[in-house]
Structures are given as C-alpha cells and as structure tokens.
C-alpha positions as CSV (number, residue, x, y, z in Angstrom):
1,M,-77.3,-4.0,23.8
2,Q,-77.1,-3.5,27.3
3,D,-73.8,-3.0,29.0
4,K,-72.8,-5.4,31.8
5,H,-71.8,-4.3,35.1
6,P,-68.5,-4.6,36.0
7,V,-69.1,-6.3,39.2
8,G,-71.0,-8.7,37.1
9,I,-68.0,-9.3,34.8
10,I,-65.6,-9.5,37.8
11,I,-67.9,-12.6,39.4
12,E,-68.1,-14.1,35.8
13,L,-64.1,-13.9,35.7
14,F,-64.0,-15.7,39.2
15,I,-66.2,-18.4,38.2
16,V,-64.1,-19.2,35.2
17,I,-61.1,-19.1,37.4
18,A,-62.5,-21.3,40.0
19,I,-63.3,-23.7,37.1
20,L,-60.4,-23.8,35.4
21,G,-58.7,-24.3,38.9
22,T,-60.7,-27.3,39.5
23,I,-60.3,-28.6,36.2
24,S,-56.6,-28.2,36.9
25,A,-56.5,-30.0,40.4
26,V,-57.9,-32.9,38.7
27,A,-55.5,-33.1,35.5
28,I,-52.2,-32.2,36.5
29,P,-51.5,-35.5,39.2
30,N,-53.3,-37.8,36.6
31,I,-51.0,-36.0,33.9
32,G,-47.7,-36.8,36.1
33,H,-49.0,-40.3,36.6
34,L,-49.1,-40.8,32.8
35,F,-45.7,-40.0,32.3
36,T,-44.4,-42.2,35.0
37,K,-46.6,-45.0,33.3
38,G,-45.2,-44.2,30.0
39,R,-41.6,-44.4,31.2
40,I,-42.2,-47.9,32.7
41,E,-43.9,-49.3,29.8
42,S,-41.1,-47.7,27.3
43,S,-38.3,-49.3,29.8
44,K,-40.2,-53.0,29.9
45,S,-40.7,-52.5,26.1
46,E,-36.7,-51.8,25.3
47,L,-35.5,-54.6,28.0
48,H,-38.1,-56.8,26.2
49,N,-37.0,-55.8,22.6
50,I,-33.2,-56.2,23.3
51,Q,-33.8,-59.7,25.5
52,T,-35.5,-61.0,22.2
53,A,-32.3,-59.6,19.7
54,V,-30.3,-61.9,22.2
55,V,-32.0,-65.0,22.1
56,A,-32.2,-64.4,18.4
57,M,-28.6,-63.7,18.0
58,L,-27.7,-66.9,20.5
59,S,-30.1,-69.2,18.2
60,D,-27.9,-68.0,15.1
61,S,-24.8,-68.6,16.5
62,A,-22.6,-71.7,16.7
63,A,-21.1,-70.8,20.1
64,G,-23.7,-70.0,21.9
65,T,-22.5,-67.7,24.0
66,L,-21.9,-64.2,24.5
67,E,-18.9,-62.0,25.7
68,P,-19.7,-60.4,28.8
69,V,-20.0,-56.6,28.9
70,G,-21.7,-53.9,30.6
71,P,-23.3,-51.8,31.7
72,T,-23.7,-50.5,27.9
73,S,-25.8,-48.4,25.7
74,D,-23.6,-49.5,22.4
75,M,-25.0,-52.7,21.2
76,D,-22.2,-52.8,18.8
77,E,-20.0,-54.2,21.7
78,V,-22.3,-56.9,22.7
79,V,-20.8,-60.0,20.2
80,T,-20.9,-63.6,20.5
81,T,-17.9,-65.8,21.0
82,D,-18.0,-66.7,17.7
83,V,-15.3,-66.2,15.0
84,P,-16.4,-63.8,13.3
85,P,-18.9,-63.0,16.0
86,L,-22.0,-61.6,15.7
87,V,-23.0,-58.4,16.7
88,L,-26.4,-57.3,18.9
89,A,-26.8,-54.3,17.1
90,D,-27.7,-56.2,13.8
91,Y,-30.6,-57.6,15.4
92,L,-32.1,-54.6,16.7
93,L,-34.0,-53.0,14.6
94,N,-33.8,-49.2,13.9
95,L,-36.6,-47.2,12.1
96,D,-33.6,-44.2,11.1
97,E,-30.9,-46.5,10.0
98,D,-28.5,-44.0,11.4
99,S,-27.8,-44.9,15.1
100,L,-29.8,-46.8,17.7
101,K,-31.0,-44.7,20.4
102,L,-31.5,-46.6,23.5
103,C,-32.8,-44.7,26.9
104,Y,-31.3,-47.5,29.4
105,T,-27.9,-49.3,29.9
106,Y,-27.4,-52.9,30.3
107,S,-25.3,-55.7,31.0
108,F,-24.8,-59.2,29.5
109,T,-23.4,-62.5,31.0
110,V,-22.1,-65.3,28.8
111,N,-25.2,-66.8,28.7
112,G,-27.2,-64.4,27.3
113,T,-28.9,-62.8,30.6
114,V,-29.7,-59.2,30.3
115,T,-30.5,-56.6,32.8
116,Q,-31.0,-52.8,32.8
117,A,-29.4,-50.6,34.8
118,V,-31.7,-48.5,37.2
119,H,-31.9,-44.7,36.2
C-alpha cells in the first residue's frame, strides 16, 4: 500500500470542504423557508380548528351567542351566554388530555367571530 502525499491529502480535504460549503449554501436558506412555512401553516390550522369548535359550540347553544373575550389563550374563558354556559375548551380535542396548549392568542366577539393575535 502506498502512502499518500501530504499535499494530496490537503487537496482532497479542500475539495470535500468546498463540496460541503456548496451544499450548505443551498440547503440552509431552504431550511429556514421550511420553518417559516411550517409556522404559517400551524397558525392557519390552529385558527381553523378554533373557528370550527366555535361553530359547533354555537350550534349546540340555545342562545347562539358568546360572552366577548380576548385576547386569550385560555379556551375555558370562552363561554356562551347560556345558563349554564357551554365552554369552548370542551369542544377542542386534545390528545394528552391534561391541558390545551395553543401557540397564539385569540379574541372572540358575541356573534362568534374569532381573530388571531399577531405575534
């Protein structure tokens, strides 16, 4: 087996570094874009789930109105004007069943309009 010349090893090392640098230059901006896109999609999905739960809650409600509240991330605060009131947290499914974890805060109007606070 023949030993490689130190200059040959250094050249190979520079080539590997150049290839890795090129891959990084292309990949890193795309990864950042994916994180941003994921955050936007998460925001839209969370808002849609809350709006769907509000519609379901208002359709079960005899009064058909909410107590206005917001901004809040505590869905136990969002209730109908019924006696006893319906609670929005009961309409939102949660997999771990301990506590509902939301990434955003929301405001609710009497007629059930939901707005998401911008972070």
